[in-house]
N, C-alpha and C positions, 0 to 999 in steps of 0.2 A: 538675783540675790543683790540686794541694796542695803547698805549700811543704815539706812534710815528706819528699816523695819525688822532686821535681824539683831540678835543680841550682840554683835560685834560693835554696836553705836557705843557700848560702855567702855570701850577701849579709846582713850582719848588721843592716842598717837595714830594719826592718818597713814603712816608708813606701816605700823604694824597691822591696821586694819587691811590694807591693801595687800600685804604679805599672806594673811590668813585667807583673804578672799581668792587669792592667785592659787594658793594650794588647794583649796576647796574646789575652785574651778577645774584645776588639772585633774584631781581624782574624779570628779563627775564626768569629765570629758573622756577620760580613759574608759570608765565603766559603760559610758553610753555608746562609745566606739566599739567596745567588745559587744555589747547587745546587738548593735546594728551589724557588724560582722556576721553574727550568727543568723540574724534575720535576713540578710542578703544571700545566705547559702554558702559563705566561706568555708564553713564547717559542716560536715554531714550531720543531720539531726540524729541525735540519740537521747536516751533518757538520761544518761549520765551527765552529758553536755548541759542538758536542760535544767537538771537539779543543781549543777554548778552555778549556771547563770542566775537562777532564783535565789541561790544562798548568798551569790555574790554581792546582792544589793544590800546585805547586812553590814558589809564592811564600810561602805560610803556613809550610810545612814549612821552607823555607831561613832564614826570618826566626826562627822559634822555635828552630831549631837554633843560630843565629847567638848568640842571646839566652843560649841554655842553655851554650854553650861559653865565651862571655865571662864568665858569672858563675862557672864552675868554674876558668878559667884562671889568674886572679891571687890567688883567694881575696878577700880583702878589702882588698888593696893599692890596687886601683883605686878602692875606695869612700873611702878615707884621701885619695887625691888629689883625688877630686871634692868631698869636704867642703872641703878647704883651698882650692880654687879658688872654692867657692861662698861661703865666708867672706870671702875677698879681695875677691870682687865685692860683697858685702854692705857691706864696710867703704867701697869706693869710693862706693857709691850712698848710704850714710849721710853720708859726707863732703860729698856735692853737696847733700843735703837741709839741712845744718846752717845755721841763719840767722846764726849768729856768725862764720861764715868770713869772714875779710877777707884780701883780697889785699895782699901786702906791697910796697909800693912804695918802693924804697931811695932814690929821688930825693927824695921827700916826706919821709921820716923820717931821712934821714942827716945 
């Protein structure tokens, strides 16, 4: 998986590209580990386990497809909205941490 060739290249922020690649890497690694443990004989083979393993490929495929389609859909419009929301959140958090913050009491100061 390389951002030069997959739809994550439309995300201009490299940290978000890295985050999404890490999430996809983790999901696929867990799935392949589950598959390898079955083939190495850690589980007794039965039809139910085989059906579950074959159907389980649909979850990582659907998740990867959803991330790629979302990255392609709006280009970087959603990234700007996310950054604005994050900056507003940081502003509120920083205001709560400020020690000079004094609540105005109109009865006391009027």
